[in-house]
DSSP file (Angstrom, degrees, kcal/mol; ACC not computed):
  #  RESIDUE AA STRUCTURE BP1 BP2  ACC     N-H-->O    O-->H-N    N-H-->O    O-->H-N    TCO  KAPPA ALPHA  PHI   PSI    X-CA   Y-CA   Z-CA
    1    1 A X              0   0    0      0, 0.0     2,-0.0     0, 0.0     0, 0.0   0.000 360.0 360.0 360.0 131.3   19.5   -0.5  -24.5
    2    2 A X     >  -     0   0    0      1,-0.1     4,-2.3     4,-0.0     5,-0.2  -0.268 360.0-110.4 -74.8 165.8   19.9   -1.8  -21.0
    3    3 A X  H  > S+     0   0    0      1,-0.2     4,-2.2     2,-0.2     5,-0.1   0.842 119.8  54.7 -66.1 -32.1   17.9   -4.8  -19.7
    4    4 A X  H  > S+     0   0    0      2,-0.2     4,-2.2     1,-0.2    -1,-0.2   0.912 109.4  46.8 -65.9 -42.1   15.9   -2.4  -17.4
    5    5 A X  H  > S+     0   0    0      2,-0.2     4,-2.5     1,-0.2    -2,-0.2   0.902 112.1  50.5 -65.6 -40.5   15.0   -0.2  -20.4
    6    6 A X  H  X S+     0   0    0     -4,-2.3     4,-2.3     2,-0.2    -2,-0.2   0.906 110.6  49.4 -63.4 -41.5   14.0   -3.3  -22.4
    7    7 A X  H  X S+     0   0    0     -4,-2.2     4,-2.4     2,-0.2    -2,-0.2   0.901 110.9  50.1 -63.2 -41.6   11.8   -4.5  -19.5
    8    8 A X  H  X S+     0   0    0     -4,-2.2     4,-2.3     2,-0.2    -2,-0.2   0.920 110.9  48.7 -63.6 -44.6   10.2   -1.1  -19.2
    9    9 A X  H  X S+     0   0    0     -4,-2.5     4,-2.4     1,-0.2    -2,-0.2   0.889 111.2  50.7 -62.3 -40.0    9.4   -1.0  -23.0
   10   10 A X  H  X S+     0   0    0     -4,-2.3     4,-2.8     2,-0.2    -2,-0.2   0.909 109.6  50.4 -64.2 -42.1    8.0   -4.5  -22.8
   11   11 A X  H  X S+     0   0    0     -4,-2.4     4,-2.3     2,-0.2    -2,-0.2   0.896 110.8  49.1 -64.0 -40.2    5.7   -3.5  -19.9
   12   12 A X  H  X S+     0   0    0     -4,-2.3     4,-2.5     2,-0.2    -2,-0.2   0.937 113.0  46.8 -64.2 -45.7    4.5   -0.5  -21.8
   13   13 A X  H  X S+     0   0    0     -4,-2.4     4,-2.5     1,-0.2    -2,-0.2   0.920 112.9  49.3 -62.3 -44.4    3.7   -2.6  -24.9
   14   14 A X  H  X S+     0   0    0     -4,-2.8     4,-1.6     1,-0.2    -1,-0.2   0.906 111.0  50.5 -60.9 -42.0    2.0   -5.2  -22.8
   15   15 A X  H  <>S+     0   0    0     -4,-2.3     5,-2.7     2,-0.2    -2,-0.2   0.929 111.3  47.4 -63.4 -45.3   -0.1   -2.6  -21.1
   16   16 A X  H ><5S+     0   0    0     -4,-2.5     3,-1.4     1,-0.2    -1,-0.2   0.904 111.0  51.0 -63.8 -41.3   -1.2   -1.0  -24.4
   17   17 A X  H 3<5S+     0   0    0     -4,-2.5    -1,-0.2     1,-0.3    -2,-0.2   0.817 107.2  55.6 -64.1 -29.1   -2.1   -4.4  -25.9
   18   18 A X  T 3<5S-     0   0    0     -4,-1.6    -1,-0.3    -5,-0.2    -2,-0.2   0.404 129.9 -93.1 -85.8   3.1   -4.2   -5.1  -22.8
   19   19 A X  T < 5S+     0   0    0     -3,-1.4    -3,-0.2     1,-0.3    -2,-0.1   0.498  73.9 148.4 102.2   3.7   -6.2   -2.0  -23.2
   20   20 A X      < -     0   0    0     -5,-2.7     2,-0.5    -6,-0.2    -1,-0.3  -0.327  40.9-133.4 -67.8 155.8   -4.3    0.5  -21.1
   21   21 A X  E     -A   36   0A   0     15,-2.2    15,-3.0    -2,-0.0     2,-0.4  -0.956   8.8-135.2-116.2 125.4   -4.4    4.1  -22.2
   22   22 A X  E     -A   35   0A   0     -2,-0.5    13,-0.2    13,-0.2     2,-0.2  -0.648  27.1-148.4 -77.5 130.4   -1.1    6.2  -22.3
   23   23 A X  E     -     0   0A   0     11,-3.2    11,-0.3    -2,-0.4    -1,-0.0  -0.550  21.2-124.3 -98.0 162.6   -1.8    9.6  -20.8
   24   24 A X  E    S+     0   0A   0     -2,-0.2    -1,-0.1     9,-0.1     2,-0.1   0.697  88.1  91.6 -75.1 -20.0   -0.3   13.0  -21.6
   25   25 A X  E     -     0   0A   0      9,-0.1     9,-2.2     8,-0.0     2,-0.3  -0.365  67.6-144.5 -75.2 155.3    0.7   13.3  -17.9
   26   26 A X  E     -A   33   0A   0      7,-0.2     7,-0.2    -2,-0.1     2,-0.1  -0.840  27.2 -89.3-119.9 159.5    4.1   12.1  -16.7
   27   27 A X     >  -     0   0    0      5,-3.0     4,-1.6    -2,-0.3    -1,-0.0  -0.421  27.5-140.4 -64.3 133.5    5.2   10.6  -13.4
   28   28 A X  T  4 S+     0   0    0      1,-0.2    -1,-0.1     2,-0.1    22,-0.0   0.666  99.9  44.0 -70.0 -14.4    6.2   13.2  -10.8
   29   29 A X  T  4 S+     0   0    0      3,-0.1    -1,-0.2     1,-0.0    -2,-0.0   0.896 132.1  11.2 -94.3 -52.1    9.1   10.9   -9.7
   30   30 A X  T  4 S-     0   0    0      2,-0.1    -2,-0.1     3,-0.0     3,-0.1   0.474  89.2-125.6-113.1  -4.1   10.7    9.6  -12.9
   31   31 A X     <  +     0   0    0     -4,-1.6     2,-0.2     1,-0.2    -3,-0.1   0.681  61.7 140.1  68.1  19.3    9.1   11.8  -15.6
   32   32 A X        -     0   0    0      1,-0.1    -5,-3.0    -6,-0.0    -1,-0.2  -0.566  63.0 -83.8 -88.4 157.2    7.9    8.7  -17.6
   33   33 A X  E     -A   26   0A   0     -7,-0.2    11,-0.5    -2,-0.2    12,-0.3  -0.281  44.0-131.0 -60.5 144.5    4.5    8.6  -19.3
   34   34 A X  E     - B   0  43A   0     -9,-2.2   -11,-3.2   -11,-0.3     2,-0.4  -0.664  17.0-149.9 -95.0 154.9    1.6    7.6  -17.1
   35   35 A X  E     -AB  22  42A   0      7,-2.7     7,-3.2    -2,-0.3     2,-0.7  -0.961  10.2-137.4-126.4 141.9   -1.0    4.9  -18.0
   36   36 A X  E     +AB  21  41A   0    -15,-3.0   -15,-2.2    -2,-0.4     2,-0.5  -0.896  27.8 178.1 -97.6 118.8   -4.6    4.5  -17.1
   37   37 A X  E >   - B   0  40A   0      3,-3.4     3,-1.9    -2,-0.7   -17,-0.1  -0.971  68.1 -23.8-126.5 114.8   -5.3    0.8  -16.4
   38   38 A X  T 3  S-     0   0    0     -2,-0.5    -1,-0.1     1,-0.3     3,-0.1   0.880 127.9 -48.3  50.7  44.3   -8.7   -0.2  -15.3
   39   39 A X  T 3  S+     0   0    0      1,-0.2     2,-0.3     0, 0.0    -1,-0.3   0.429 120.2 103.7  82.5  -1.3   -9.6    3.3  -14.0
   40   40 A X  E <   -B   37   0A   0     -3,-1.9    -3,-3.4    11,-0.0     2,-0.5  -0.872  68.4-126.9-114.9 149.0   -6.3    3.7  -12.1
   41   41 A X  E     -BC  36  50A   0      9,-0.6     9,-3.1    -2,-0.3     2,-0.3  -0.813  32.9-178.8 -97.6 130.9   -3.3    5.7  -13.0
   42   42 A X  E     -BC  35  49A   0     -7,-3.2    -7,-2.7    -2,-0.5     2,-0.7  -0.955  30.2-143.9-130.9 145.7    0.1    3.9  -13.0
   43   43 A X  E  >> -BC  34  48A   0      5,-2.8     5,-1.5    -2,-0.3     4,-1.4  -0.956  16.2-166.5-100.3 115.1    3.7    4.7  -13.6
   44   44 A X  T  45S+     0   0    0     -2,-0.7    -1,-0.1   -11,-0.5   -10,-0.1   0.764  85.0  55.1 -75.9 -24.0    5.0    1.5  -15.3
   45   45 A X  T  45S+     0   0    0    -12,-0.3    -1,-0.2     1,-0.2   -11,-0.0   0.937 118.7  32.1 -73.0 -46.3    8.6    2.5  -14.8
   46   46 A X  T  45S-     0   0    0      2,-0.2    -2,-0.2   -14,-0.0    -1,-0.2   0.670 101.9-135.9 -79.4 -17.3    8.3    3.1  -11.0
   47   47 A X  T  <5 +     0   0    0     -4,-1.4     2,-0.3     1,-0.2    -3,-0.2   0.917  62.7 123.6  57.1  46.9    5.7    0.3  -10.9
   48   48 A X  E   < -C   43   0A   0     -5,-1.5    -5,-2.8     0, 0.0    -1,-0.2  -0.976  66.5-112.0-137.1 149.7    3.6    2.4   -8.6
   49   49 A X  E     -C   42   0A   0     -2,-0.3     2,-0.4    -7,-0.2    -7,-0.3  -0.561  30.3-147.7 -75.8 143.4    0.0    3.8   -8.6
   50   50 A X  E     -C   41   0A   0     -9,-3.1    -9,-0.6    -2,-0.2     2,-0.5  -0.947   6.3-157.5-116.4 135.1   -0.2    7.5   -9.1
   51   51 A X        -     0   0    0     -2,-0.4     2,-0.3   -11,-0.1   -11,-0.0  -0.955  10.4-140.7-116.3 125.8   -3.0    9.5   -7.5
   52   52 A X        -     0   0    0     -2,-0.5     2,-0.3     2,-0.0   -11,-0.0  -0.665  22.5-177.8 -83.3 136.4   -4.1   12.9   -8.8
   53   53 A X        -     0   0    0     -2,-0.3     3,-0.1     1,-0.1    -2,-0.0  -0.968  19.8-164.7-132.8 151.8   -4.9   15.6   -6.3
   54   54 A X        +     0   0    0     -2,-0.3     2,-0.3     1,-0.1    -1,-0.1   0.506  69.2  30.1-115.4  -6.7   -6.1   19.1   -6.8
   55   55 A X  S  > S-     0   0    0      1,-0.1     4,-2.0     0, 0.0     5,-0.1  -0.968  76.5-110.7-148.4 163.3   -5.6   20.8   -3.4
   56   56 A X  H  > S+     0   0    0     -2,-0.3     4,-2.3     1,-0.2     5,-0.2   0.882 119.4  53.7 -60.1 -39.2   -3.4   20.7   -0.3
   57   57 A X  H  > S+     0   0    0      1,-0.2     4,-2.4     2,-0.2    -1,-0.2   0.905 107.8  49.5 -63.7 -41.4   -6.4   19.4    1.7
   58   58 A X  H  > S+     0   0    0      2,-0.2     4,-2.4     1,-0.2    -1,-0.2   0.864 108.7  53.6 -66.3 -35.7   -6.8   16.5   -0.8
   59   59 A X  H  X S+     0   0    0     -4,-2.0     4,-2.7     2,-0.2     5,-0.2   0.940 109.9  47.5 -61.6 -47.3   -3.1   15.7   -0.6
   60   60 A X  H  X S+     0   0    0     -4,-2.3     4,-2.3     1,-0.2    -2,-0.2   0.914 113.4  47.3 -61.6 -44.4   -3.3   15.5    3.1
   61   61 A X  H  X S+     0   0    0     -4,-2.4     4,-2.4     2,-0.2    -1,-0.2   0.899 112.9  49.5 -64.6 -40.5   -6.4   13.3    3.0
   62   62 A X  H  X S+     0   0    0     -4,-2.4     4,-2.5     2,-0.2    -2,-0.2   0.941 112.9  45.5 -64.8 -47.9   -4.9   11.0    0.4
   63   63 A X  H  X S+     0   0    0     -4,-2.7     4,-2.8     1,-0.2    -1,-0.2   0.882 112.1  52.5 -64.3 -37.2   -1.6   10.5    2.3
   64   64 A X  H  X S+     0   0    0     -4,-2.3     4,-2.6    -5,-0.2    -1,-0.2   0.929 110.6  47.7 -63.6 -44.1   -3.5    9.9    5.5
   65   65 A X  H  X S+     0   0    0     -4,-2.4     4,-2.2     2,-0.2    -2,-0.2   0.915 113.6  47.2 -62.3 -43.5   -5.6    7.2    3.8
   66   66 A X  H  X S+     0   0    0     -4,-2.5     4,-2.3     2,-0.2    -2,-0.2   0.924 112.6  49.8 -63.7 -44.5   -2.5    5.6    2.3
   67   67 A X  H  X S+     0   0    0     -4,-2.8     4,-2.5     1,-0.2    -2,-0.2   0.910 110.7  49.5 -61.6 -42.8   -0.7    5.7    5.6
   68   68 A X  H  X S+     0   0    0     -4,-2.6     4,-2.4     2,-0.2    -1,-0.2   0.883 108.9  52.7 -66.0 -37.4   -3.6    4.2    7.4
   69   69 A X  H  X S+     0   0    0     -4,-2.2     4,-2.0     2,-0.2    -1,-0.2   0.929 111.5  46.3 -61.0 -44.5   -3.9    1.4    4.8
   70   70 A X  H  X S+     0   0    0     -4,-2.3     4,-2.6     1,-0.2    -2,-0.2   0.890 110.8  53.1 -64.6 -39.4   -0.2    0.6    5.3
   71   71 A X  H  X S+     0   0    0     -4,-2.5     4,-2.9     2,-0.2     5,-0.2   0.914 107.4  51.0 -62.6 -43.0   -0.6    0.7    9.1
   72   72 A X  H  X S+     0   0    0     -4,-2.4     4,-2.3     1,-0.2    -1,-0.2   0.915 111.3  48.6 -60.8 -43.2   -3.5   -1.8    9.0
   73   73 A X  H  X S+     0   0    0     -4,-2.0     4,-2.2     2,-0.2    -2,-0.2   0.925 112.9  47.7 -61.8 -44.7   -1.3   -4.1    6.9
   74   74 A X  H  X S+     0   0    0     -4,-2.6     4,-2.4     1,-0.2    -2,-0.2   0.929 112.4  48.1 -63.5 -46.3    1.6   -3.8    9.3
   75   75 A X  H  X S+     0   0    0     -4,-2.9     4,-2.4     1,-0.2    -1,-0.2   0.894 110.4  52.2 -62.3 -39.7   -0.6   -4.4   12.4
   76   76 A X  H  X S+     0   0    0     -4,-2.3     4,-2.1    -5,-0.2    -1,-0.2   0.913 110.0  48.8 -62.4 -42.8   -2.1   -7.4   10.7
   77   77 A X  H  X S+     0   0    0     -4,-2.2     4,-2.2     1,-0.2    -2,-0.2   0.915 111.7  49.0 -62.3 -43.7    1.3   -8.9   10.0
   78   78 A X  H  X S+     0   0    0     -4,-2.4     4,-2.6     2,-0.2     5,-0.2   0.876 108.4  53.6 -66.0 -37.4    2.4   -8.2   13.6
   79   79 A X  H  X S+     0   0    0     -4,-2.4     4,-2.4     2,-0.2    -1,-0.2   0.916 108.9  49.7 -62.2 -42.5   -0.7   -9.9   14.9
   80   80 A X  H  X S+     0   0    0     -4,-2.1     4,-2.1     2,-0.2    -2,-0.2   0.911 111.0  49.6 -61.4 -42.3    0.1  -13.0   12.8
   81   81 A X  H  X S+     0   0    0     -4,-2.2     4,-2.2     2,-0.2    -2,-0.2   0.913 112.0  47.1 -64.1 -43.1    3.7  -13.0   14.1
   82   82 A X  H  X S+     0   0    0     -4,-2.6     4,-2.7     1,-0.2    -1,-0.2   0.891 109.7  54.7 -66.2 -38.1    2.5  -12.8   17.7
   83   83 A X  H  X S+     0   0    0     -4,-2.4     4,-2.1     2,-0.2    -2,-0.2   0.916 108.5  48.2 -60.3 -43.8   -0.1  -15.5   17.1
   84   84 A X  H  X S+     0   0    0     -4,-2.1     4,-1.4     1,-0.2    -2,-0.2   0.929 113.2  47.5 -62.7 -44.9    2.7  -17.8   15.9
   85   85 A X  H  X S+     0   0    0     -4,-2.2     4,-1.3     1,-0.2    -2,-0.2   0.884 110.2  53.3 -63.3 -38.0    4.9  -17.0   18.9
   86   86 A X  H  < S+     0   0    0     -4,-2.7    -1,-0.2     1,-0.2    -2,-0.2   0.876 104.6  54.7 -65.1 -38.6    1.9  -17.6   21.2
   87   87 A X  H  < S+     0   0    0     -4,-2.1    -1,-0.2     1,-0.2    -2,-0.2   0.855 113.9  41.9 -61.5 -34.6    1.3  -21.0   19.7
   88   88 A X  H  < S+     0   0    0     -4,-1.4    -1,-0.2    -5,-0.1    -2,-0.2   0.660  90.9 108.1 -87.2 -17.7    4.9  -22.0   20.5
   89   89 A X     <  +     0   0    0     -4,-1.3     3,-0.0    -3,-0.2    -3,-0.0  -0.367  29.9 163.8 -70.1 137.1    5.1  -20.4   23.9
   90   90 A X        +     0   0    0     -2,-0.1     2,-0.3     0, 0.0    -1,-0.2   0.618  50.7  91.3-118.5 -31.5    5.1  -22.7   26.9
   91   91 A X  S  > S-     0   0    0      1,-0.1     4,-2.4     2,-0.0     3,-0.2  -0.541  71.9-140.1 -71.8 125.7    6.3  -20.4   29.7
   92   92 A X  H  > S+     0   0    0     -2,-0.3     4,-2.4     1,-0.2    -1,-0.1   0.849 102.2  52.5 -56.9 -36.7    3.4  -18.8   31.5
   93   93 A X  H  > S+     0   0    0      2,-0.2     4,-2.6     1,-0.2    -1,-0.2   0.907 110.0  48.2 -65.9 -40.7    5.2  -15.4   31.7
   94   94 A X  H  > S+     0   0    0     -3,-0.2     4,-2.7     2,-0.2     5,-0.2   0.905 111.1  50.7 -65.4 -40.9    5.9  -15.5   28.0
   95   95 A X  H  X S+     0   0    0     -4,-2.4     4,-2.3     2,-0.2    -2,-0.2   0.917 111.3  48.9 -60.9 -43.5    2.2  -16.3   27.3
   96   96 A X  H  X S+     0   0    0     -4,-2.4     4,-2.2    -5,-0.2    -2,-0.2   0.930 112.8  46.8 -62.6 -46.8    1.1  -13.4   29.5
   97   97 A X  H  X S+     0   0    0     -4,-2.6     4,-2.2     1,-0.2    -2,-0.2   0.909 113.6  48.1 -62.9 -43.3    3.5  -11.0   27.7
   98   98 A X  H  X S+     0   0    0     -4,-2.7     4,-2.7     2,-0.2    -1,-0.2   0.878 109.9  52.7 -65.6 -37.5    2.5  -12.1   24.3
   99   99 A X  H  X S+     0   0    0     -4,-2.3     4,-2.5    -5,-0.2    -2,-0.2   0.914 109.0  49.2 -64.7 -43.1   -1.2  -11.9   25.2
  100  100 A X  H  X S+     0   0    0     -4,-2.2     4,-2.2     2,-0.2    -2,-0.2   0.917 112.5  48.6 -61.0 -42.9   -0.7   -8.3   26.4
  101  101 A X  H  X S+     0   0    0     -4,-2.2     4,-2.5     1,-0.2    -2,-0.2   0.923 111.0  50.5 -62.0 -44.2    1.1   -7.5   23.1
  102  102 A X  H  X S+     0   0    0     -4,-2.7     4,-2.6     1,-0.2    -2,-0.2   0.904 109.1  50.7 -62.0 -42.7   -1.7   -9.1   21.1
  103  103 A X  H  X S+     0   0    0     -4,-2.5     4,-2.3     2,-0.2    -1,-0.2   0.921 111.2  49.0 -62.1 -43.9   -4.4   -7.1   23.0
  104  104 A X  H  X S+     0   0    0     -4,-2.2     4,-2.3     1,-0.2    -2,-0.2   0.911 112.2  48.1 -62.0 -42.6   -2.5   -3.9   22.3
  105  105 A X  H  X S+     0   0    0     -4,-2.5     4,-2.5     2,-0.2    -2,-0.2   0.898 110.9  50.8 -64.8 -40.7   -2.1   -4.8   18.6
  106  106 A X  H  X S+     0   0    0     -4,-2.6     4,-2.3     2,-0.2    -2,-0.2   0.892 110.7  48.6 -65.2 -39.8   -5.8   -5.7   18.3
  107  107 A X  H  X S+     0   0    0     -4,-2.3     4,-2.3     2,-0.2    -1,-0.2   0.922 112.6  48.4 -64.3 -43.3   -6.8   -2.3   19.9
  108  108 A X  H  X S+     0   0    0     -4,-2.3     4,-2.8     1,-0.2    -2,-0.2   0.893 110.9  51.2 -63.7 -39.5   -4.5   -0.5   17.5
  109  109 A X  H  X S+     0   0    0     -4,-2.5     4,-2.7     2,-0.2    -1,-0.2   0.911 109.4  50.0 -64.0 -42.8   -5.9   -2.4   14.6
  110  110 A X  H  X S+     0   0    0     -4,-2.3     4,-2.2     2,-0.2    -2,-0.2   0.928 113.4  46.0 -61.5 -44.9   -9.5   -1.5   15.5
  111  111 A X  H  X S+     0   0    0     -4,-2.3     4,-2.4     2,-0.2    -2,-0.2   0.933 114.2  47.1 -63.8 -47.1   -8.6    2.2   15.9
  112  112 A X  H  X S+     0   0    0     -4,-2.8     4,-2.5     1,-0.2    -2,-0.2   0.893 112.1  51.1 -62.8 -39.9   -6.7    2.3   12.6
  113  113 A X  H  X S+     0   0    0     -4,-2.7     4,-2.0     2,-0.2    -1,-0.2   0.905 110.7  48.2 -64.4 -41.7   -9.5    0.4   10.8
  114  114 A X  H  X S+     0   0    0     -4,-2.2     4,-1.6     2,-0.2    -2,-0.2   0.903 113.3  47.5 -65.9 -41.1  -12.1    2.9   12.1
  115  115 A X  H  X S+     0   0    0     -4,-2.4     4,-1.8     1,-0.2    -2,-0.2   0.892 108.9  54.8 -65.6 -39.3   -9.9    5.9   11.1
  116  116 A X  H  X S+     0   0    0     -4,-2.5     4,-1.4     1,-0.2    -2,-0.2   0.899 105.4  52.8 -61.5 -41.0   -9.4    4.3    7.7
  117  117 A X  H  X S+     0   0    0     -4,-2.0     4,-0.8     1,-0.2     3,-0.2   0.902 107.4  53.1 -60.2 -40.5  -13.2    4.0    7.2
  118  118 A X  H  < S+     0   0    0     -4,-1.6     3,-0.4     1,-0.2    -1,-0.2   0.893 112.6  43.0 -61.8 -40.6  -13.5    7.8    8.0
  119  119 A X  H  < S+     0   0    0     -4,-1.8    -1,-0.2     1,-0.2    -2,-0.2   0.646 115.1  48.5 -83.9 -15.0  -10.9    8.8    5.4
  120  120 A X  H  <        0   0    0     -4,-1.4    -1,-0.2    -3,-0.2    -2,-0.2   0.446 360.0 360.0-104.8  -0.1  -12.1    6.5    2.6
  121  121 A X     <        0   0    0     -4,-0.8    -1,-0.2    -3,-0.4    -2,-0.1   0.468 360.0 360.0 -84.8 360.0  -15.8    7.3    2.8
């Protein structure tokens, strides 16, 4: 047994001991058993959450919500990076350029956040 397989077996045992429930369904990616942990479905081998959908429309809405969540995280990270650069900037032109960038990122974040609310309600 490889070290990856041993780690996977340990994770499954730990999950079951912690109250997780092994489901009859399998991961669509790796074909391993799925587990229900605190109301969420997880593939312990892929270490990813799995979302069940029943229609094409639900798939689209789910992916849109996930994409918007990732976009909000990315924009937040970029805002932090620009803020750090702005703190260090001394040149007025650089401050002006960073400020324009920051304003654009903040507008994008507001839009993405509003769209995310629409898809998660």
